[in-house]
C-alpha positions as CSV (number, residue, x, y, z in Angstrom):
1,M,0.0,0.0,0.0
2,G,1.1,3.5,-0.7
3,T,1.7,6.2,1.9
4,G,-1.5,7.9,1.0
5,R,-3.6,4.8,1.6
6,V,-1.9,4.1,4.9
7,L,-2.6,7.6,6.1
8,L,-6.3,7.3,5.0
9,V,-6.6,4.1,7.0
10,I,-5.0,5.8,10.0
11,A,-7.5,8.7,9.6
12,E,-10.4,6.3,9.5
13,V,-9.2,4.4,12.6
14,L,-8.9,7.8,14.5
15,A,-12.4,8.7,13.5
16,A,-13.7,5.3,14.7
17,I,-11.9,5.7,18.0
18,A,-13.4,9.2,18.4
19,L,-16.9,7.7,17.9
20,A,-16.2,5.0,20.5
21,V,-14.9,7.6,22.9
22,Q,-18.1,9.6,22.4
23,F,-20.2,6.7,23.5
24,L,-18.0,4.9,26.1
25,M,-16.3,7.7,28.1
26,P,-18.1,8.6,31.2
27,I,-20.1,11.9,31.1
28,E,-18.9,12.8,34.6
29,W,-15.3,13.6,33.4
30,I,-15.0,17.3,32.6
31,V,-12.4,19.6,31.1
32,S,-12.1,23.2,32.3
33,I,-10.7,25.7,29.8
34,A,-9.9,29.2,31.1
35,F,-9.6,32.4,29.1
36,G,-8.5,35.2,31.3
37,H,-11.2,35.5,34.0
38,R,-13.7,33.3,32.2
39,S,-13.8,29.5,32.5
40,F,-15.6,27.1,30.3
41,V,-16.4,23.5,31.4
42,L,-17.1,20.9,28.8
43,P,-17.5,17.1,29.0
44,A,-14.2,15.4,28.4
45,R,-15.7,13.1,25.8
46,W,-16.6,16.1,23.7
47,V,-13.1,17.5,23.9
48,V,-11.4,14.1,23.2
49,S,-13.7,13.3,20.3
50,L,-13.2,16.7,18.7
51,L,-9.4,16.4,19.1
52,L,-9.3,13.0,17.5
53,I,-11.6,14.0,14.7
54,S,-9.4,17.1,14.1
55,I,-6.3,15.0,13.9
56,A,-8.1,12.5,11.6
57,G,-9.1,15.4,9.3
58,G,-5.5,16.7,9.2
59,V,-4.1,13.3,8.4
60,S,-6.6,12.7,5.6
61,V,-5.7,16.1,4.1
62,I,-2.1,15.1,4.2
63,A,-3.0,11.7,2.6
64,L,-4.9,13.4,-0.2
65,A,-2.1,15.8,-0.9
66,S,0.4,12.9,-0.9
67,M,-1.7,11.0,-3.4
68,Y,-2.2,14.1,-5.6
69,W,1.5,14.8,-5.5
70,R,2.3,11.3,-6.7
71,L,-0.4,11.5,-9.4
72,A,0.8,14.9,-10.6
73,H,4.3,13.7,-11.0
74,L,3.4,10.4,-12.8
75,T,5.0,10.1,-16.2
76,I,2.7,8.8,-18.9
77,P,4.5,6.9,-21.6
78,P,3.8,8.0,-25.2
79,P,1.4,5.8,-27.1
80,A,3.0,2.9,-29.1
81,Q,3.0,3.5,-32.9
């Protein structure tokens, strides 16, 4: 398998893990994010899922760029006469 395909498989696995985290992580776990004097509290399963999906999206974009780069630099032999 090429590098692009491997990266796409990794992205799919990360997305599947994010889905499993969304349903299996306890809702009681929270993440507190502070901006200056304000603080936001979110369920940890939302934050972990969003992080994993963001990483999966980045990996899939890299995979698509890798496959495009390989296709763009492919030499096509001239037709036989």
